C-alpha positions as CSV (number, residue, x, y, z in Angstrom):
1,X,98.0,-31.4,-11.9
2,X,95.6,-33.6,-9.9
3,X,94.8,-37.0,-11.3
4,X,91.2,-37.6,-12.0
5,X,89.7,-41.0,-12.3
6,X,86.9,-41.6,-14.8
7,X,83.6,-40.2,-13.4
8,X,85.4,-38.0,-10.9
9,X,85.7,-34.8,-13.0
10,X,84.5,-31.8,-11.1
11,X,81.0,-30.7,-12.4
12,X,80.8,-27.3,-14.2
13,X,77.5,-25.8,-12.9
14,X,76.8,-24.2,-16.3
15,X,76.5,-27.6,-18.0
16,X,74.0,-29.0,-15.5
17,X,70.2,-28.4,-15.8
18,X,67.7,-27.2,-13.1
19,X,65.8,-29.9,-11.3
20,X,62.0,-29.2,-11.9
21,X,60.3,-28.9,-8.5
22,X,57.2,-27.6,-6.7
23,X,57.0,-25.7,-3.5
24,X,54.1,-25.2,-1.2
25,X,53.3,-22.1,1.0
26,X,50.8,-23.8,3.4
27,X,48.7,-21.2,5.2
28,X,46.6,-21.9,8.2
29,X,43.4,-20.2,9.4
30,X,45.5,-17.7,11.4
31,X,47.3,-16.6,8.3
32,X,50.5,-18.2,9.5
33,X,52.7,-20.2,7.2
34,X,54.0,-23.8,7.8
35,X,57.9,-24.2,8.0
36,X,59.9,-27.2,9.0
37,X,63.3,-27.5,10.3
38,X,65.0,-29.7,7.6
39,X,67.1,-32.6,8.4
40,X,70.4,-32.0,6.9
41,X,71.8,-34.9,4.5
42,X,74.5,-32.5,3.1
43,X,76.3,-29.6,5.1
44,X,75.0,-26.4,3.5
45,X,77.5,-24.4,5.7
46,X,74.5,-22.6,7.2
47,X,72.7,-22.9,10.6
48,X,69.4,-21.8,8.9
49,X,67.7,-25.0,8.1
50,X,64.0,-24.2,8.1
51,X,61.9,-24.2,4.8
52,X,58.5,-24.8,3.3
53,X,57.6,-28.2,1.8
54,X,59.1,-28.7,-1.6
55,X,60.1,-31.5,-4.0
56,X,60.7,-32.8,-7.4
57,X,58.1,-33.3,-10.2
58,X,57.9,-37.0,-11.5
59,X,57.9,-37.8,-15.1
60,X,54.5,-37.2,-16.6
61,X,53.3,-35.5,-13.4
62,X,51.8,-31.9,-13.6
63,X,52.9,-29.3,-11.0
64,X,49.7,-29.2,-9.1
65,X,49.6,-33.0,-8.6
66,X,53.3,-33.0,-7.6
67,X,52.6,-30.2,-5.1
68,X,49.9,-32.3,-3.3
69,X,52.0,-35.4,-3.5
70,X,55.0,-33.7,-2.0
71,X,53.0,-32.3,0.8
72,X,51.6,-35.7,1.6
73,X,55.0,-37.2,1.6
74,X,56.8,-34.5,3.6
75,X,54.2,-33.5,6.2
76,X,51.8,-36.3,6.2
77,X,48.6,-34.6,4.9
78,X,47.1,-33.1,1.7
79,X,44.4,-31.3,3.4
80,X,44.5,-28.0,1.6
81,X,43.2,-26.1,-1.3
82,X,45.1,-24.0,-3.9
83,X,44.6,-20.3,-3.4
84,X,47.3,-19.0,-5.7
85,X,50.5,-19.7,-7.5
86,X,53.7,-18.0,-8.7
87,X,53.4,-16.3,-12.1
88,X,56.7,-17.7,-13.2
89,X,59.1,-20.5,-12.3
90,X,61.6,-19.4,-9.6
91,X,65.2,-20.6,-9.8
92,X,68.1,-20.9,-7.4
93,X,71.6,-21.9,-8.0
94,X,73.5,-24.2,-5.5
95,X,76.6,-22.8,-4.0
96,X,79.9,-24.1,-5.6
97,X,80.6,-26.4,-2.7
98,X,77.4,-28.3,-3.2
99,X,77.4,-28.6,-6.9
100,X,77.9,-32.4,-7.8
101,X,77.0,-33.3,-4.4
102,X,73.6,-32.0,-3.4
103,X,70.5,-33.0,-5.6
104,X,72.1,-36.3,-6.4
105,X,75.0,-34.5,-8.1
106,X,72.7,-34.1,-11.3
107,X,71.6,-30.6,-11.1
108,X,73.0,-27.0,-10.7
109,X,69.8,-25.9,-8.7
110,X,66.2,-26.0,-8.9
111,X,63.4,-24.4,-10.9
112,X,60.3,-24.2,-8.9
113,X,56.6,-23.6,-9.3
114,X,55.2,-22.4,-5.9
115,X,51.6,-22.8,-4.9
116,X,50.0,-21.0,-1.9
117,X,47.4,-23.3,-0.3
118,X,45.0,-22.9,2.6
119,X,45.3,-25.7,5.1
120,X,41.9,-27.1,5.6
121,X,42.9,-29.8,8.3
122,X,43.8,-29.7,11.9
123,X,47.3,-29.5,13.3
124,X,46.9,-33.2,14.4
125,X,46.7,-34.1,10.6
126,X,50.4,-33.0,10.2
127,X,52.8,-35.9,10.7
128,X,56.5,-35.1,9.6
129,X,57.3,-38.7,10.4
130,X,54.7,-40.2,8.2
131,X,57.1,-41.1,5.3
132,X,60.0,-43.6,5.4
133,X,62.3,-40.8,4.4
134,X,61.5,-38.1,7.1
135,X,62.7,-34.6,5.8
136,X,62.0,-32.4,9.0
137,X,62.8,-32.8,12.6
138,X,60.2,-30.3,13.8
139,X,57.8,-27.8,12.5
140,X,56.1,-24.4,13.3
141,X,53.4,-22.0,12.1
142,X,55.3,-18.7,11.4
143,X,54.5,-15.2,10.3
144,X,55.1,-14.8,6.4
145,X,57.5,-12.0,7.2
146,X,59.8,-14.3,9.1
147,X,60.4,-16.8,6.3
148,X,63.3,-15.3,4.5
149,X,65.2,-15.1,7.8
150,X,64.8,-18.8,8.3
151,X,66.1,-20.2,5.0
152,X,69.6,-21.0,3.8
153,X,71.2,-18.1,2.0
154,X,71.4,-19.7,-1.4
155,X,67.5,-20.0,-1.4
156,X,66.9,-16.6,0.1
157,X,66.2,-14.9,-3.4
158,X,63.4,-17.4,-4.1
159,X,61.9,-16.8,-0.7
160,X,62.1,-13.1,-1.1
161,X,60.0,-13.4,-4.4
162,X,57.6,-15.8,-2.7
163,X,56.9,-13.3,0.1
164,X,56.4,-10.5,-2.5
165,X,54.2,-12.5,-4.8
166,X,52.3,-15.0,-2.5
167,X,52.7,-13.4,0.9
168,X,49.6,-11.2,0.6
169,X,47.5,-14.5,0.7
170,X,48.9,-15.3,4.1
171,X,46.1,-13.6,6.1
172,X,43.5,-15.1,8.4
173,X,40.6,-16.9,6.8
174,X,39.2,-20.2,5.9
């Protein structure tokens, strides 16, 4: 039997909570959705590293406030207005090899409230290097139908639901 030191016991995913988070489907005037190529801090085992902005909800913060804060931190702008949100919180579980490593080792996955937002700025307002902790190496506007194929497999179910629920809002407009 392997010897375990105190604090090194493998994590049982069933005992860990979901991290409360928000996500943003940012839609431009052409009906395209913002996606960024995520800088990998932990090897997910997948070459698919694109995703929409998302992040944790701080203690005492409501989901809408967190969404605008996360967008500002991750892509350097909060020039947007909410045009829709998911009816329910969506969850994903980390794959077994990432439990205890990703998400600071404290969570089994995330529960996310997603917001569709209409981008009201210009492309020049987006600055993925604005924060000290840069999360994306590059970004692009993509058709909503391509999102599911860009995301790591363990988040794919969330993105499929997002495309079903919020995807119809990704159409040209202002």
